[in-house]
BAZATI-965923 format. One record per residue: residue in three letters; y, z negated, x negated of N, C-alpha, C, O, CB in turn; residue number from 1. Coordinates in nm, 3 decimals, decimal comma. Each point is the difference from the previous one (the first is absolute). Glycine has a CB too. Layout:
% residues N
R resn     nyy     nzz     nxx    cayy    cazz    caxx     cyy     czz     cxx     oyy     ozz     oxx    cbyy    cbzz    cbxx resi
R  ALA       Y       Z       X       Y       Z       X       Y       Z       X       Y       Z       X       Y       Z       X  NUM
...
END
This chain:
% residues 144
R resn     nyy     nzz     nxx    cayy    cazz    caxx     cyy     czz     cxx     oyy     ozz     oxx    cbyy    cbzz    cbxx resi
R  MET   8,894 -21,339   9,723   0,041   0,129  -0,038   0,088   0,023  -0,084  -0,009   0,090  -0,084  -0,045  -0,054   0,253    1
R  GLN   0,163  -0,122  -0,157   0,139   0,055  -0,089  -0,044  -0,016  -0,120   0,055   0,052  -0,097   0,137  -0,116   0,231    2
R  SER  -0,318  -0,027  -0,141   0,021  -0,004  -0,166  -0,137   0,075  -0,098  -0,019  -0,014  -0,121   0,166  -0,249   0,172    3
R  CYS  -0,219   0,333   0,036  -0,092   0,065  -0,036   0,016   0,125  -0,057  -0,099   0,055  -0,048   0,018  -0,176   0,189    4
R  LYS   0,229   0,193  -0,144  -0,004   0,133  -0,068  -0,085   0,097   0,041  -0,089   0,034  -0,078   0,147  -0,143  -0,088    5
R  LEU  -0,046   0,182   0,317  -0,104   0,050   0,041   0,076   0,110  -0,007   0,121  -0,004  -0,019  -0,269  -0,150   0,142    6
R  ASP   0,032   0,330  -0,098   0,084   0,068   0,004  -0,042   0,068   0,148   0,068   0,062   0,081  -0,013  -0,056  -0,356    7
R  ILE  -0,197  -0,045   0,276  -0,052   0,079   0,147  -0,075  -0,105   0,054  -0,060  -0,081  -0,071   0,030   0,335   0,004    8
R  LEU   0,030  -0,260   0,201  -0,090  -0,050   0,082  -0,031   0,039   0,077   0,081   0,064   0,067  -0,043  -0,179  -0,110    9
R  LEU  -0,204   0,102   0,097  -0,045   0,035   0,069  -0,069  -0,067   0,137  -0,100  -0,071   0,010   0,126   0,185  -0,213   10
R  ASN   0,076  -0,056   0,315  -0,048  -0,070   0,129  -0,139   0,025   0,059  -0,062   0,103  -0,025   0,291  -0,093   0,070   11
R  THR  -0,272  -0,099   0,026  -0,189   0,061   0,058  -0,006  -0,081   0,109  -0,103  -0,008   0,066  -0,060   0,050  -0,291   12
R  GLY   0,320  -0,138   0,266  -0,064  -0,084   0,133   0,093   0,062   0,087   0,016  -0,081   0,091  -0,105  -0,168  -0,172   13
R  GLY   0,157   0,347   0,101   0,066   0,065   0,108   0,103  -0,057   0,065   0,044   0,037   0,109  -0,226   0,047  -0,087   14
R  GLU   0,240  -0,214  -0,115   0,110  -0,072   0,043   0,161   0,063   0,046  -0,030   0,118  -0,013  -0,121  -0,266  -0,142   15
R  ILE   0,225   0,149   0,177   0,150   0,017   0,036   0,054  -0,087  -0,150  -0,041  -0,113  -0,024   0,039   0,114   0,357   16
R  PHE   0,075   0,054  -0,403   0,098  -0,156  -0,082   0,128   0,032   0,075   0,038   0,089   0,077  -0,126  -0,124  -0,374   17
R  LYS   0,144  -0,089   0,236   0,136  -0,043   0,026   0,090   0,119  -0,107  -0,054   0,054  -0,097  -0,016  -0,361   0,161   18
R  PRO   0,185   0,327  -0,030   0,071   0,088  -0,101   0,020  -0,114  -0,115   0,032   0,042  -0,111   0,104   0,149   0,289   19
R  ASP  -0,145  -0,276  -0,168   0,052  -0,149  -0,061  -0,141   0,052  -0,146   0,024   0,061  -0,104   0,076  -0,320   0,401   20
R  THR  -0,211   0,214  -0,256  -0,116   0,017  -0,064  -0,004   0,168  -0,062  -0,025   0,024  -0,118  -0,090  -0,232   0,290   21
R  ILE   0,138   0,291  -0,093  -0,020   0,092  -0,084   0,109   0,048  -0,113  -0,017   0,113  -0,047  -0,126  -0,067   0,238   22
R  ARG   0,248  -0,118  -0,236   0,124   0,014  -0,088  -0,039  -0,100  -0,079   0,031   0,012  -0,119   0,157   0,074   0,261   23
R  ARG  -0,267  -0,214  -0,099  -0,019  -0,097  -0,108  -0,082   0,072  -0,085   0,039   0,016  -0,116  -0,017  -0,223   0,239   24
R  ALA  -0,172   0,271  -0,074  -0,063   0,022  -0,096   0,019   0,068  -0,087  -0,069  -0,017  -0,101  -0,025  -0,032   0,208   25
R  GLY   0,189   0,148  -0,107   0,065   0,054  -0,152  -0,164   0,096  -0,023  -0,053  -0,019  -0,109   0,265  -0,251  -0,030   26
R  ALA  -0,265   0,339   0,211  -0,036   0,077  -0,008  -0,057   0,113   0,110   0,008  -0,033   0,118   0,005  -0,122  -0,293   27
R  ARG  -0,070   0,287   0,142  -0,025   0,122   0,094  -0,136  -0,078   0,074  -0,106  -0,032  -0,053   0,206   0,285  -0,116   28
R  ILE  -0,062  -0,268   0,293  -0,128  -0,055   0,081  -0,090   0,128   0,082   0,060   0,053   0,093   0,092  -0,301  -0,049   29
R  LEU  -0,269   0,290  -0,070  -0,061   0,074   0,055  -0,129  -0,050   0,091  -0,069  -0,102   0,000   0,177   0,230  -0,183   30
R  ASN  -0,105   0,007   0,270  -0,083  -0,056   0,176  -0,071   0,094   0,035   0,071   0,087   0,051   0,100  -0,208   0,063   31
R  ALA  -0,292   0,151  -0,117  -0,094   0,084   0,023   0,012  -0,070   0,190  -0,003  -0,115   0,043  -0,171   0,163  -0,355   32
R  ARG   0,185   0,062   0,369   0,030  -0,026   0,142  -0,079   0,102   0,092   0,017   0,122  -0,009   0,221  -0,214  -0,057   33
R  MET  -0,315   0,041   0,145  -0,030   0,115   0,106   0,071   0,038   0,062   0,083  -0,066   0,063  -0,227   0,018  -0,044   34
R  GLY   0,129   0,187  -0,020   0,093   0,100   0,088   0,119   0,093  -0,065   0,096  -0,042  -0,064  -0,141  -0,141   0,233   35
R  ARG   0,024   0,274  -0,147   0,082   0,094  -0,084   0,187  -0,013   0,060   0,056   0,021   0,107  -0,324   0,172  -0,139   36
R  LEU   0,318  -0,243  -0,117   0,138  -0,031  -0,005   0,070   0,141  -0,040  -0,067   0,072  -0,073   0,026  -0,336   0,006   37
R  PRO   0,141   0,299   0,098   0,128  -0,095   0,101  -0,037   0,058   0,196   0,066  -0,016   0,103   0,208   0,042  -0,371   38
R  GLU  -0,398   0,034   0,243  -0,005   0,077   0,138  -0,036  -0,139   0,107   0,070  -0,026   0,098  -0,177   0,310  -0,205   39
R  PHE   0,013  -0,346   0,076  -0,038  -0,162   0,085  -0,016  -0,077  -0,111  -0,055  -0,016  -0,109  -0,084   0,076   0,326   40
R  ARG   0,237  -0,113  -0,110   0,041  -0,165  -0,037  -0,069  -0,082   0,113  -0,039   0,043   0,109   0,295   0,001  -0,218   41
R  GLY  -0,263  -0,175   0,059  -0,028  -0,133   0,058  -0,109  -0,040   0,056  -0,076  -0,036  -0,090   0,257   0,049   0,115   42
R  ILE  -0,244  -0,029   0,111  -0,124  -0,029   0,009  -0,053   0,116   0,078   0,071   0,070   0,072  -0,041  -0,320  -0,094   43
R  ASN  -0,196   0,273   0,001  -0,041   0,104   0,058  -0,004   0,140  -0,074  -0,057   0,096   0,052   0,132  -0,233   0,126   44
R  VAL  -0,031   0,144  -0,263   0,014   0,096  -0,063  -0,093   0,114  -0,044   0,013   0,122   0,004   0,121  -0,280  -0,033   45
R  LEU  -0,218   0,089  -0,006  -0,144   0,093   0,003  -0,022   0,058   0,149  -0,001   0,123   0,002  -0,127  -0,284  -0,192   46
R  GLU   0,114   0,108   0,297  -0,004   0,058   0,119   0,144   0,056   0,039   0,003   0,032   0,119  -0,201  -0,185  -0,061   47
R  TRP   0,341   0,176  -0,138   0,003   0,093   0,056   0,046   0,134  -0,081   0,082   0,086   0,032  -0,063  -0,257   0,148   48
R  SER  -0,094   0,160  -0,287  -0,006   0,090  -0,033  -0,147   0,116   0,055   0,011   0,122  -0,011   0,160  -0,280  -0,167   49
R  LEU  -0,247   0,117   0,213  -0,096   0,048   0,084   0,062   0,114   0,141  -0,023   0,109   0,051  -0,109  -0,367  -0,139   50
R  PHE   0,243   0,114   0,103   0,053   0,078   0,140   0,109   0,084  -0,025   0,067   0,041   0,095  -0,126  -0,222   0,048   51
R  HIS   0,085   0,210  -0,253   0,110   0,111  -0,023  -0,039   0,089  -0,065   0,068   0,068  -0,077   0,084  -0,189   0,083   52
R  ASP  -0,316   0,133   0,030  -0,069   0,097  -0,081  -0,072   0,035  -0,199  -0,080   0,083  -0,042   0,248  -0,035   0,277   53
R  GLN  -0,097  -0,144  -0,299   0,046  -0,058  -0,120  -0,127  -0,072  -0,105  -0,053  -0,109   0,021   0,289   0,070   0,135   54
R  GLN  -0,259   0,113  -0,249  -0,127  -0,094  -0,061   0,044  -0,098  -0,057   0,082  -0,008  -0,091  -0,217   0,164   0,047   55
R  PRO   0,072  -0,244   0,105   0,049  -0,168  -0,047   0,015  -0,028  -0,176  -0,028   0,098  -0,069  -0,132  -0,197   0,307   56
R  GLY   0,186   0,020  -0,283   0,037  -0,025  -0,127   0,025  -0,163   0,010  -0,005  -0,085   0,089   0,110   0,343  -0,145   57
R  VAL  -0,071  -0,252  -0,107   0,043  -0,169  -0,048   0,088   0,041  -0,069  -0,021   0,119  -0,024  -0,170  -0,270   0,007   58
R  THR   0,306   0,104  -0,041   0,121   0,048  -0,049   0,026  -0,153  -0,100   0,012  -0,119   0,030   0,088   0,319   0,213   59
R  LEU  -0,098  -0,128  -0,369   0,021  -0,088  -0,127   0,178   0,030  -0,008   0,056   0,107  -0,024  -0,345  -0,073  -0,130   60
R  HIS   0,357  -0,179   0,185   0,159  -0,001   0,003   0,046  -0,093  -0,082  -0,085  -0,085  -0,026   0,102   0,151   0,239   61
R  LEU   0,103  -0,085  -0,271   0,099  -0,091   0,009   0,027  -0,100   0,101   0,021   0,052   0,110   0,041   0,108  -0,218   62
R  ILE  -0,058  -0,236   0,107   0,074  -0,134   0,075   0,116   0,012  -0,048   0,026   0,010  -0,120  -0,196  -0,177   0,141   63
R  ASN   0,301   0,167   0,128   0,128  -0,016  -0,032   0,011  -0,090   0,115  -0,100  -0,053   0,048   0,182   0,270  -0,176   64
R  GLU   0,081  -0,245   0,191   0,033  -0,065   0,039  -0,031  -0,009   0,168   0,008  -0,097   0,077   0,120   0,113  -0,301   65
R  GLY  -0,167   0,125   0,249  -0,038   0,037   0,121  -0,161  -0,039   0,023  -0,079  -0,056  -0,076   0,274   0,245   0,068   66
R  ILE  -0,212  -0,127   0,162  -0,169   0,045  -0,006  -0,044   0,091   0,015   0,039   0,073   0,090  -0,074  -0,204  -0,037   67
R  ASP  -0,068   0,167  -0,138  -0,038   0,076  -0,031   0,081   0,133  -0,068  -0,072   0,096  -0,025  -0,069  -0,227   0,179   68
R  THR   0,247   0,140  -0,179   0,114   0,085  -0,040   0,002   0,042  -0,204   0,065   0,080  -0,066   0,088  -0,231   0,330   69
R  GLY  -0,250   0,057  -0,296  -0,001   0,019  -0,141  -0,036   0,140  -0,020  -0,064   0,068   0,081   0,006  -0,304  -0,134   70
R  GLU   0,112   0,284  -0,088  -0,039   0,118  -0,078  -0,143   0,002   0,043  -0,064  -0,105   0,002   0,232   0,094  -0,210   71
R  THR  -0,233   0,152   0,250  -0,136   0,035   0,003  -0,069   0,062  -0,127   0,056   0,103  -0,036   0,000  -0,076   0,268   72
R  LEU  -0,138  -0,056  -0,290  -0,027   0,005  -0,118  -0,137   0,079  -0,026  -0,039   0,066  -0,096   0,180  -0,276   0,077   73
R  HIS  -0,206   0,176   0,159  -0,125   0,095  -0,012  -0,093  -0,030   0,152  -0,039  -0,107   0,048   0,028   0,091  -0,362   74
R  VAL   0,001   0,124   0,351  -0,103   0,005   0,175  -0,138   0,043  -0,072  -0,025   0,102  -0,064   0,225   0,021   0,296   75
R  GLU  -0,295  -0,250  -0,198  -0,131   0,007  -0,004  -0,078   0,141   0,164   0,051  -0,038   0,105  -0,016  -0,303  -0,256   76
R  PRO  -0,064   0,380   0,158  -0,038   0,060   0,153  -0,136  -0,072   0,020  -0,069   0,003  -0,103   0,186   0,261   0,095   77
R  ILE  -0,159  -0,312   0,087  -0,112  -0,048   0,111  -0,091   0,085   0,037   0,031   0,043   0,111   0,111  -0,166  -0,023   78
R  PRO  -0,261   0,179  -0,135  -0,055   0,103   0,086  -0,054  -0,027   0,100  -0,038  -0,117  -0,001   0,016   0,212  -0,145   79
R  ILE  -0,001  -0,043   0,235  -0,067   0,015   0,169  -0,135   0,099  -0,013  -0,007   0,114  -0,045   0,275  -0,120   0,187   80
R  GLN  -0,360  -0,069  -0,092  -0,117   0,068   0,002  -0,055  -0,043   0,206   0,016  -0,079   0,092  -0,079   0,044  -0,459   81
R  ARG   0,004   0,146   0,329  -0,042   0,000   0,187  -0,051  -0,144   0,020  -0,049  -0,067  -0,091  -0,052   0,339   0,131   82
R  GLY   0,114  -0,307   0,071  -0,084  -0,135   0,034   0,114  -0,086  -0,054  -0,012  -0,111   0,050  -0,271   0,170  -0,079   83
R  ASP   0,381  -0,054  -0,046   0,065  -0,145  -0,035   0,071  -0,027   0,141   0,036   0,072   0,093   0,016  -0,045  -0,380   84
R  ARG  -0,048  -0,185   0,254   0,044  -0,035   0,122   0,123  -0,061  -0,083   0,018   0,036  -0,117  -0,242  -0,071   0,303   85
R  GLN   0,332  -0,085  -0,105   0,114  -0,029  -0,041  -0,090  -0,120  -0,113  -0,015   0,024  -0,120   0,227   0,047   0,366   86
R  ASP  -0,254  -0,174  -0,189  -0,034  -0,083  -0,127  -0,069   0,055  -0,127   0,006  -0,071  -0,101  -0,022  -0,088   0,269   87
R  ASP  -0,066   0,308  -0,179  -0,019   0,035  -0,113   0,099   0,056  -0,049   0,001  -0,040  -0,116  -0,192   0,043   0,154   88
R  LEU   0,311   0,093  -0,018   0,107  -0,009  -0,044   0,091  -0,138  -0,053   0,092  -0,001  -0,081  -0,140   0,199   0,220   89
R  ARG   0,013  -0,269  -0,092   0,140  -0,125   0,014  -0,096  -0,065  -0,183   0,064  -0,033  -0,100   0,025  -0,080   0,513   90
R  ALA  -0,234   0,114  -0,403  -0,051  -0,042  -0,118  -0,011   0,059  -0,151  -0,021  -0,052  -0,110  -0,068  -0,026   0,294   91
R  LYS   0,119   0,250  -0,122  -0,011   0,095  -0,133   0,143  -0,061  -0,041  -0,003  -0,063  -0,106  -0,154   0,324   0,168   92
R  ALA   0,284  -0,256   0,002   0,121   0,022  -0,052  -0,005  -0,157  -0,058   0,038  -0,016  -0,116   0,093   0,229   0,285   93
R  ILE  -0,183  -0,353  -0,081   0,001  -0,108  -0,131  -0,083   0,052  -0,092   0,065   0,092  -0,050  -0,034  -0,298   0,168   94
R  GLN  -0,110   0,203  -0,155  -0,086   0,057  -0,104   0,090   0,083  -0,116   0,002  -0,034  -0,118  -0,203   0,050   0,309   95
R  THR   0,284   0,112  -0,132   0,086   0,080  -0,071   0,098  -0,103  -0,054  -0,008  -0,019  -0,122  -0,027   0,236   0,262   96
R  SER   0,113  -0,277  -0,083   0,100  -0,108  -0,055  -0,078  -0,063  -0,068  -0,004   0,058  -0,109   0,157  -0,087   0,268   97
R  VAL  -0,227  -0,070  -0,161  -0,091  -0,070  -0,136  -0,017   0,081  -0,103   0,011  -0,046  -0,114  -0,144  -0,076   0,246   98
R  ASP   0,108   0,241  -0,114  -0,055   0,107  -0,099   0,138   0,006  -0,097   0,009  -0,058  -0,108  -0,194   0,220   0,289   99
R  LEU   0,283  -0,085  -0,123   0,154  -0,004  -0,047   0,060  -0,113  -0,060   0,102   0,005  -0,068  -0,077   0,131   0,233  100
R  GLY  -0,098  -0,254  -0,134   0,061  -0,113  -0,044  -0,065  -0,006  -0,111   0,073  -0,038  -0,091  -0,010  -0,073   0,283  101
R  GLY  -0,200   0,139  -0,233  -0,071  -0,045  -0,060   0,035   0,133  -0,114  -0,015  -0,018  -0,121  -0,156  -0,153   0,307  102
R  ALA   0,199   0,248  -0,153   0,043   0,109  -0,071   0,156  -0,035  -0,113   0,004   0,018  -0,121  -0,135   0,133   0,361  103
R  LEU   0,222  -0,192  -0,168   0,100  -0,042  -0,080  -0,029  -0,118  -0,098   0,021   0,004  -0,121   0,111   0,083   0,303  104
R  MET  -0,183  -0,193  -0,113  -0,080  -0,096  -0,078  -0,065   0,063  -0,140   0,021  -0,043  -0,114  -0,074  -0,071   0,351  105
R  SER  -0,005   0,192  -0,210  -0,106   0,071  -0,148   0,116   0,001  -0,091  -0,009  -0,070  -0,101  -0,193   0,263   0,206  106
R  LEU   0,351  -0,100  -0,078   0,102   0,023  -0,094   0,011  -0,105  -0,097   0,006   0,005  -0,123   0,106   0,117   0,284  107
R  SER  -0,110  -0,207  -0,089   0,033  -0,142  -0,096  -0,099   0,010  -0,159   0,034  -0,038  -0,112   0,000  -0,145   0,383  108
R  HIS  -0,138   0,236  -0,237  -0,065   0,021  -0,086  -0,006   0,088  -0,114  -0,065  -0,017  -0,103   0,006  -0,066   0,262  109
R  THR   0,153   0,203  -0,121   0,004   0,116  -0,071   0,168  -0,033  -0,076   0,100   0,002   0,072  -0,291   0,182   0,121  110
R  GLU   0,198  -0,205  -0,300   0,129   0,051  -0,007   0,096   0,138   0,069   0,103   0,018   0,064  -0,204  -0,146  -0,249  111
R  LYS   0,017   0,185   0,138   0,086   0,189   0,001   0,033  -0,031   0,174   0,113   0,011   0,048  -0,308   0,231  -0,262  112
R  GLY   0,085  -0,278   0,285   0,018   0,000   0,103   0,077  -0,055   0,094   0,033   0,057   0,104  -0,174  -0,008  -0,185  113
R  GLU   0,185  -0,214   0,034   0,090  -0,107   0,038   0,141   0,078  -0,059   0,063   0,056   0,090  -0,248  -0,299  -0,106  114
R  LYS   0,224   0,251  -0,077   0,101   0,076  -0,004   0,053   0,150   0,043   0,115   0,041  -0,012  -0,160  -0,201  -0,122  115
R  HIS  -0,080   0,239   0,193   0,071   0,125   0,065   0,046  -0,090   0,143   0,108   0,022   0,054  -0,276   0,229  -0,168  116
R  LEU   0,054  -0,374   0,178   0,064  -0,043   0,104   0,134  -0,056   0,039   0,060   0,013   0,107  -0,255  -0,019  -0,121  117
R  LYS   0,238  -0,078  -0,125   0,132  -0,070  -0,011   0,116   0,103  -0,026   0,111  -0,003   0,053  -0,233  -0,208  -0,146  118
R  GLU   0,073   0,305  -0,001   0,131   0,119   0,018   0,001   0,063   0,171   0,107   0,024   0,054  -0,147   0,078  -0,354  119
R  ALA  -0,060  -0,087   0,354   0,065   0,076   0,097   0,023  -0,084   0,122   0,014   0,042   0,115  -0,113   0,165  -0,207  120
R  LEU   0,100  -0,316   0,056   0,092  -0,149   0,132   0,117   0,001  -0,055   0,099  -0,009   0,072  -0,273  -0,196  -0,016  121
R  ARG   0,187   0,217  -0,193   0,160  -0,012  -0,040   0,055   0,112   0,033   0,118  -0,033  -0,008  -0,135  -0,103  -0,174  122
R  LEU   0,018   0,262   0,217   0,092   0,084   0,059   0,018   0,038   0,118  -0,085  -0,050   0,075   0,065   0,096  -0,235  123
R  LYS   0,078   0,007   0,202   0,079   0,010   0,139  -0,107   0,064   0,099  -0,082   0,089  -0,021   0,338  -0,050  -0,088  124
R  PRO  -0,224  -0,129   0,250  -0,127   0,082   0,090   0,031   0,120   0,018   0,111   0,044   0,030  -0,177  -0,212   0,098  125
R  GLY  -0,080   0,251  -0,156   0,006   0,093   0,064   0,051   0,099  -0,132   0,030   0,113   0,039   0,002  -0,235   0,225  126
R  HIS  -0,016   0,101  -0,412   0,031   0,051  -0,092  -0,165   0,082  -0,087  -0,095  -0,061  -0,050   0,347  -0,142   0,068  127
R  ALA  -0,233   0,355  -0,007  -0,112   0,075  -0,051  -0,126  -0,067  -0,111  -0,122   0,000  -0,011   0,321   0,182   0,055  128
R  GLU  -0,078  -0,238  -0,116  -0,044  -0,076  -0,124  -0,124  -0,142   0,040  -0,088  -0,060  -0,061   0,374   0,136  -0,053  129
R  ALA  -0,238  -0,076   0,220  -0,041  -0,167   0,022  -0,123   0,040   0,055  -0,102  -0,043  -0,054   0,326  -0,111   0,111  130
R  GLN  -0,234   0,239   0,053  -0,162   0,098   0,028  -0,048  -0,028  -0,154  -0,054  -0,104  -0,040   0,118   0,355   0,238  131
R  LYS  -0,037  -0,157  -0,261  -0,085   0,038  -0,074  -0,066  -0,074  -0,075  -0,119   0,021  -0,024   0,222   0,123   0,046  132
R  LEU  -0,016  -0,273  -0,085  -0,054  -0,115  -0,058  -0,099  -0,065   0,106  -0,104  -0,043  -0,049   0,319   0,012  -0,101  133
R  LEU  -0,204   0,021   0,243  -0,078  -0,036   0,121  -0,135   0,048  -0,016  -0,101  -0,051  -0,050   0,297   0,058   0,193  134
R  ALA  -0,173   0,108  -0,084  -0,155   0,115  -0,009  -0,036  -0,043  -0,144  -0,123  -0,008  -0,005   0,189   0,268   0,159  135
R  LYS   0,001  -0,298  -0,300  -0,077  -0,006  -0,100  -0,094  -0,126  -0,003  -0,118   0,002  -0,036   0,292   0,135  -0,070  136
R  ALA  -0,099  -0,259   0,153  -0,043  -0,105  -0,042  -0,128  -0,063   0,120  -0,075  -0,098  -0,003   0,337   0,075  -0,143  137
R  TRP  -0,240   0,131   0,244  -0,115   0,004   0,133  -0,108   0,090  -0,071  -0,106  -0,012   0,061   0,277   0,007   0,182  138
R  GLU  -0,177   0,068  -0,322  -0,085   0,073  -0,061  -0,098  -0,084  -0,107  -0,120   0,007  -0,024   0,299   0,182   0,071  139
R  MET  -0,091  -0,257  -0,090  -0,069  -0,073  -0,101  -0,076  -0,186   0,044  -0,064  -0,071  -0,078   0,270   0,253  -0,090  140
R  SER  -0,170  -0,214   0,309  -0,085  -0,061   0,052  -0,088   0,040   0,034  -0,085  -0,088   0,003   0,197   0,002   0,026  141
R  GLY  -0,165   0,219   0,017  -0,111   0,047   0,036  -0,070  -0,048   0,115  -0,109  -0,054   0,022   0,111   0,096  -0,229  142
R  TYR   0,094  -0,006   0,269   0,019  -0,046   0,147  -0,043   0,128   0,078   0,068   0,099  -0,031   0,140  -0,277  -0,009  143
R  GLU  -0,303   0,200   0,132  -0,054   0,149   0,020  -0,010   0,001   0,186  -0,039   0,101   0,059  -0,138  -0,075  -0,343  144
END
């Protein structure tokens, strides 16, 4: 990893990285996580959302040395339809995670989109300008 000069890594496997791995990556690590962070962390987060009468979602966040404690960049709500069961909602959440990852990957094909995303990720967490840049990058990805 160290010899690759990476700017951004996209985690798609749900692993919990050791702090040393995060430091050695030399890049910001993005993760699309089933559940609404920071409200619901850990396992069964979709179910906890429902238990607390909140709409479930998938959170795009930065991975840091904590577990589910990195900066939240975007939360995509999971629509609930009459008759949806738990496995239906989980399937929707998995698809949304894949879609978010795909949207981020598509940014690498547009110079402006990639530039906006990289600039947003270099700013301090919660910085208003970072949110604007991320929104522009998101728009350019074509994700709906």
